[in-house]
C-alpha positions, 0 to 999 in steps of 0.5 A: 473574506468568509474564510478569514472571518472563520479563521478569526472566530476559530482563533478567538474561540481557541484562545478562550479555551486555553487556560494557564501558562504553556511551558515552552522552549524558544529559539531566536529567529535569524536570517540565513540561506536555505534551499528554496522549494519548487512545486511540481505537479504529478499524477496518482496511479494505483500501484496494483491494478489487475485484469482478472482472467478465467483460467478455464473454459466454461459458462459463467454460473455465478457473479458475486461482484458489481462495479465499485464493490470493495472485496477482500483478498481470497473472495470469490468473484465469479464462478464458472460451471464445474458440473463435469469436473465435479463428476470426475472428482467423484469418480477420482475419489472412488478410485482412491478408495479402491486403491487404498483397499488394494494396497491394504490387501497387498501389504497384508500379503507381502507381510505374510509372504515375508515371514514365509520366505524368511522360513524358506517355506516358499519359492523366491519367485512367489515372494517376488511376485507378491512384492511386485504386487505390493509396490504396484499397489502403492504406485496406483494409490499415489497415481489416483491421489495425484489425479484427484489433486489435479482435478481439484485444482482444476475445479478451484480454478473455476472460482475466480478470486480476488488477488488482494484487497481492492475495488472492482472497477470493471465487470466484463461478463454476464450470467450464462456467458461462455468464457475461454481460458484467458478471457478477462472477466473483471478488473480490480485495483488496490486503492491503498497502495498508490504511486505518484509520478512527477517529471523532474529536471535532473538538478532536482532528481540528483537531490532526492533520497530514498531514506527521506519522507516527502510531503505530497499534497493530494486532493483533500489530504496530505501524505508522507511518501518515499522515493520509489524509483527515478527512471533514467529514460527522460523526455528529450524535449523538456529534459525531465525524468519521471520520478515515482513516489509511493505511499499507503492509504489506510482509511482514505480514498483517492481516484486513479489519475488524481493530481499530486503536488510536491515541493522539492529543492536543489542546490541553489540557496536563497535568503530567508528567516531560519529556525529549527524546523520543529517551530513550524506546525500545522494549524487550521490547514496552514503552516504557522509559528508561535512568537513570544512577545515581551509580555510572554504572550504567544502570537500565531503567525502564518508562514510560507516554508521556503526550504529545508536544510537538515533540522533547519527550515527557511520561512517567510512572512510579512510580520517576521523580524530578526531576533523574534523569540519563536517556540520550538518545543511545546508549540503543539500545546499553545493557543493563540494569545495564550500566556507561556512560560519559557523554560530555556531563558 
């Protein structure tokens, strides 16, 4: 009762705010046949959910996360002790510096002896020894740099980072706790990309289209989702097959396991009032149409959507009658009880 009174107040207020005639196009409401919609209940699941594991052994020295904390891709979540690696890296850097000096000297000797061998001032064996020393110096520098890179990669793996933007849902380690390579230290989920799974009869699965956007009702929100996959392995008892839809949530949040609802049709048509689907819009949280009376006044009528057929929608409501003039363009600017001017009379 309170909701009805609130709706009346809102309609009355918005009608007072509406000024002047709204310019609209209308079509005549007809009777026809449409594919009825059946509602199915499904479950929300995060598309990305990862158990984060340590790639090295060691003591946990720093923890930068808490359960429920939002993190960005690349953020350091946990650090494992790397004191021994740091010392090895310092030693490897020194080895690289030594190898660079040795290569520089070997190159100078090679270039000097190359001039001499061209003048035939030295024996070929002497030049070959200098050339070999130069080649070995180059390989030594390459080897020391590779060793330094390897150690640097190992140290990087001491920092466990977020693989994508998400929320930490579990933390499995504490400070100064020993972790082994492969030990799960935390779990992260991406709450922006979600999947919704429905178990559908085959007659409904056959009518699904990956190019079509489906309206899925979630707790406190409605989203447009696309067909992701129809799994060919079904339930032998219910003769239903799991079908997955997916969508992206930007500034909204939902819990894993939440309920999802979708309305789908199959190839069995039923009688209904039919009109261009642009006639049906959302107002005050429900589907409505605007009907123009003989005084060019727009009356708002809540309707139930029966189904769709291309650009046609099937609707029903107790106040609908065949032959009514229904707004199909410009209805987003129309308020209840507002005067309108029909452009396509």
